[in-house]
C-alpha positions in Angstrom: 56.8 -204.2 -60.5 55.1 -201.6 -62.2 52.6 -201.1 -59.0 55.7 -200.5 -56.8 57.3 -198.1 -58.9 53.9 -196.3 -59.1 53.7 -196.3 -55.2 57.5 -195.2 -54.8 56.2 -192.4 -57.1 53.5 -191.3 -55.2 55.4 -191.4 -51.8 58.7 -189.5 -53.5 56.0 -186.7 -54.1 54.3 -186.6 -50.9 57.9 -186.4 -49.3 58.3 -183.6 -51.4 55.4 -181.6 -51.4 56.0 -182.4 -47.5 59.4 -180.5 -47.7 58.5 -177.8 -50.0 55.3 -176.9 -47.5 58.0 -177.1 -44.5 60.5 -174.7 -46.4 57.4 -172.6 -47.1 56.1 -172.8 -43.4 59.5 -171.2 -42.0 59.2 -167.4 -42.3 58.8 -167.2 -37.8 56.5 -165.4 -36.6 53.9 -167.3 -38.8 55.5 -165.6 -41.4 56.5 -167.1 -44.6 59.3 -167.2 -46.3 59.4 -164.5 -48.9 56.3 -162.9 -47.4 57.4 -159.1 -47.0 57.0 -156.8 -44.4 57.0 -152.8 -46.0 57.3 -150.1 -43.5 58.3 -146.7 -44.6 59.9 -144.4 -42.1 59.8 -140.6 -42.2 62.4 -138.6 -40.8 62.9 -135.1 -41.8 65.0 -132.8 -44.0 68.3 -134.5 -45.8 70.8 -131.8 -44.1 69.0 -132.3 -40.0 69.2 -135.3 -37.6 66.4 -137.2 -38.5 67.5 -138.6 -41.7 70.6 -140.4 -40.9 69.2 -141.6 -37.7 65.5 -142.9 -39.5 68.3 -144.4 -42.6 70.1 -146.1 -39.6 67.3 -147.8 -38.9 65.8 -149.1 -41.8 69.4 -151.4 -42.3 69.0 -152.5 -38.6 65.4 -153.4 -39.8 66.2 -155.1 -42.8 69.2 -156.9 -41.2 67.9 -157.9 -38.0 63.6 -158.9 -39.0 63.6 -161.6 -41.8 61.5 -160.5 -44.8 62.0 -156.8 -43.6 61.3 -154.4 -46.2 61.9 -150.5 -44.6 62.9 -147.9 -46.1 63.4 -143.8 -44.6 61.9 -141.2 -46.3 63.1 -137.3 -46.1 60.3 -135.3 -45.1 59.1 -131.9 -44.0 59.7 -133.5 -39.8 57.6 -133.8 -36.6 54.0 -132.1 -38.3 54.1 -133.6 -41.9 55.0 -136.9 -40.2 51.8 -136.7 -38.3 50.2 -136.4 -41.1 51.4 -138.8 -42.9 51.1 -141.6 -40.2 47.1 -140.1 -40.5 46.9 -140.9 -43.9 48.9 -143.9 -43.9 51.7 -142.9 -46.6 53.9 -143.7 -43.9 54.5 -146.1 -40.7 57.0 -145.4 -39.0 58.3 -142.2 -37.9 60.8 -139.9 -36.0 58.8 -136.9 -34.4 59.1 -134.7 -31.2 57.5 -135.8 -28.5 55.5 -132.1 -27.6 54.2 -132.9 -31.2 52.6 -136.1 -30.4 51.3 -135.0 -27.3 49.8 -132.7 -29.1 48.0 -135.0 -31.9 47.0 -137.3 -29.8 45.3 -134.6 -27.4 43.7 -132.4 -30.5 46.0 -129.5 -29.3 48.2 -127.0 -31.1 48.6 -126.9 -34.4 46.5 -130.3 -34.4 43.3 -128.5 -32.6 40.2 -130.4 -34.2 42.1 -132.9 -35.4 43.2 -135.1 -33.0 44.7 -139.1 -33.9 44.2 -141.7 -31.8 46.1 -143.9 -33.4 49.0 -142.9 -32.9 51.6 -145.4 -30.5 55.1 -144.6 -28.9 57.9 -146.7 -29.8 60.5 -145.1 -27.7 61.9 -142.0 -27.2 65.4 -140.9 -28.5 67.4 -138.4 -27.1 66.5 -134.8 -26.1 66.2 -131.9 -28.6 67.0 -128.8 -25.8 64.9 -125.6 -25.9 67.5 -122.5 -26.4 67.3 -119.4 -26.0 70.2 -117.2 -27.7 71.0 -113.8 -27.3 74.5 -111.5 -27.7 76.3 -110.8 -24.5 75.8 -107.8 -25.9 72.4 -107.1 -25.2 72.1 -107.1 -21.4 69.5 -110.0 -21.4 70.2 -112.4 -18.5 67.2 -114.2 -18.0 63.8 -114.8 -20.0 61.9 -112.4 -17.5 64.4 -109.2 -19.7 62.9 -110.4 -22.8 60.0 -108.7 -21.7 59.9 -104.9 -24.2 62.4 -107.3 -26.5 61.9 -107.9 -30.2 62.6 -112.3 -30.3 62.0 -114.3 -33.0 60.2 -116.8 -31.2 60.0 -119.4 -34.7 58.0 -120.2 -37.1 54.3 -119.7 -36.8 52.7 -122.6 -36.0 55.7 -124.7 -35.4 56.7 -127.2 -32.5 59.7 -124.3 -31.8 57.4 -121.8 -31.4 54.6 -123.1 -28.9 58.1 -124.5 -27.0 59.3 -120.8 -26.8 55.2 -119.7 -25.8 54.7 -122.3 -23.2 58.7 -120.9 -21.6 57.6 -117.2 -21.4 54.5 -118.1 -20.0 56.4 -119.9 -16.7 58.2 -116.9 -16.4 54.8 -114.8 -17.0 55.2 -113.6 -20.1 52.7 -114.0 -23.3 52.8 -112.4 -26.5 51.8 -108.9 -25.3 54.6 -108.4 -23.2 57.1 -108.6 -26.1 57.8 -107.7 -29.9 57.0 -110.7 -31.4 58.6 -112.4 -34.6 57.5 -115.2 -36.6 60.8 -116.5 -37.7 62.8 -119.7 -38.4 65.5 -120.2 -36.7 68.3 -119.6 -40.3 66.6 -116.8 -40.5 66.5 -115.4 -36.7 70.2 -116.0 -37.0 70.7 -113.6 -39.8 68.5 -111.0 -37.6 70.4 -111.9 -34.7 73.7 -111.3 -35.5 72.5 -108.3 -37.5 70.8 -107.1 -34.7 66.9 -107.0 -35.8 65.9 -108.7 -33.0 67.4 -109.6 -29.3 67.0 -113.1 -28.7 66.0 -115.6 -30.8 64.6 -119.1 -29.7 64.9 -123.0 -31.0 64.9 -126.7 -30.0 67.5 -128.0 -31.3 69.9 -131.3 -29.7 73.2 -129.0 -29.1 75.6 -128.2 -30.0 73.7 -126.3 -32.9 75.7 -125.6 -35.9 73.5 -122.1 -36.5 75.0 -121.8 -32.6 77.6 -122.3 -33.3 78.2 -120.0 -36.2 76.9 -117.1 -34.2 79.3 -117.3 -30.9 81.8 -117.7 -33.9 81.4 -114.1 -34.8 80.0 -112.8 -31.0 79.9 -113.2 -27.6 76.8 -115.3 -27.0 74.6 -115.5 -23.9 72.0 -118.5 -23.1 69.0 -117.8 -21.1 68.7 -120.5 -18.5 65.2 -122.1 -17.2 65.5 -122.5 -13.6 64.7 -125.8 -11.9 61.4 -123.9 -10.6 60.1 -122.7 -14.1 61.4 -126.3 -15.6 58.9 -127.7 -12.5 56.0 -125.5 -13.3 56.4 -126.4 -17.1 57.1 -130.6 -16.8 53.8 -130.5 -14.3 51.5 -128.2 -16.9 53.0 -130.1 -20.1 54.9 -133.8 -19.3 57.2 -134.1 -22.6 59.6 -131.6 -20.8 62.7 -132.9 -19.6 65.3 -131.5 -17.7 68.7 -130.6 -19.3 72.2 -129.2 -18.9 73.8 -127.9 -21.3 77.4 -128.3 -20.9 79.7 -125.6 -20.4 82.1 -124.9 -23.0 79.4 -126.1 -25.4 79.7 -123.0 -27.5 82.4 -120.4 -27.9 82.6 -118.3 -25.1 79.7 -120.0 -23.0 82.0 -121.4 -20.3 78.7 -121.5 -17.6 76.8 -125.0 -17.6 72.8 -124.2 -18.2 70.0 -125.4 -16.8 67.2 -125.7 -19.3 64.3 -127.9 -20.6 64.2 -130.5 -23.5 61.6 -131.8 -25.7 62.8 -136.0 -26.5 62.9 -137.1 -30.5 61.0 -139.7 -30.5 60.4 -143.3 -32.6 56.5 -143.9 -33.5 54.0 -145.7 -35.1 50.7 -145.7 -36.9 48.1 -148.6 -35.1 48.7 -150.7 -38.4 52.1 -151.3 -36.5 50.6 -154.8 -34.5 52.0 -155.6 -31.2 54.5 -158.2 -32.6 55.6 -155.7 -35.3 56.3 -153.0 -32.4 58.6 -155.7 -29.8 60.3 -157.0 -33.5 61.3 -153.1 -34.3 62.1 -152.8 -30.6 64.7 -155.3 -29.8 65.9 -154.6 -33.5 67.0 -150.8 -32.8 67.8 -151.3 -29.3 69.8 -154.3 -29.4 71.9 -152.3 -32.2 72.7 -148.9 -30.6 76.2 -148.8 -32.0 74.8 -148.3 -35.8 73.1 -145.7 -34.2 75.6 -143.9 -32.6 77.7 -144.2 -35.9 75.1 -142.7 -38.1 74.7 -139.8 -36.2 76.6 -137.9 -33.1 73.1 -138.0 -31.1 73.3 -141.5 -31.6 75.5 -142.3 -28.1 72.0 -140.5 -26.4 70.4 -142.6 -27.4 69.9 -145.8 -24.8 67.4 -148.2 -23.7 67.5 -147.2 -20.1 66.0 -143.5 -21.2 63.5 -145.2 -24.1 60.6 -144.0 -21.8 61.7 -140.5 -20.9 59.0 -137.9 -21.9 56.9 -140.6 -23.1 53.9 -138.5 -24.5 51.4 -141.1 -25.7 50.2 -145.1 -25.3 53.0 -147.1 -26.2 52.5 -149.9 -28.6 51.9 -153.1 -26.6 54.9 -155.3 -28.5 57.2 -152.5 -27.3 56.2 -151.4 -23.9 56.8 -155.3 -23.7 60.3 -155.3 -25.0 61.1 -152.4 -22.7 59.6 -154.2 -19.8 56.1 -152.0 -19.0 
């Protein structure tokens, strides 16, 4: 009797141990239950677009990927995010696709600082190149900027590189203008005060600061015509053609052809193939949550997720999008 009791005790113990092992092995994707996956997402300033979109992405990943603990953090945006990916302080980031192009090719602000360990997850939405002038200036074309005072963006910024490249497509260099290195906030004030003739920015439209100018002054947006756009895209593959709809800004009653760079989600090569697939699947299966987070969410589509892709994709993300 005593032997049978011991035997039953041992069998019960083995069954319990097996059950515990089975539960422990049910984390999915070979992960143990309770084994947390931590991802830090670099965004931008809290008043910008990247921060709410990144926050929504973190919420999606936490809900859709078992064991995920993702968080979005405010950063200095694109260039800062690349540097943080490089030093390992973040794992994912929202960055302009031209900045990633410079990083992986070691050009512009990343000259001699090439970053080989960067991978694309998806492109998201256009950030549009906008040359703004007052209608009273008489400036109607990028060519007309010759001899004018032009605010091109902060020195070394992505916007400044965009302005320089667009003018180059029209045969202009900084030697042809009176160049002013101003952030767009500074440039908007200078434009209203008559201290510059034109100002450049790269941002999703409608841009609040341009709306502010147009509420007080009749403005003009300078077009980037198709031939110039084609030349730019041939040389800099991160650009895409964009049309700013009529009525986007007060007094602008005609649609304006121009170009855009793309906001995109990138990862360091520490994000493996399976995780890249899971991230892409989670986000692009829940785009309604991005739309609820910010109006630009309406522009994020699975069909457009490789438009303007300026670097090699994470293998898992490429698999999800059918590359």
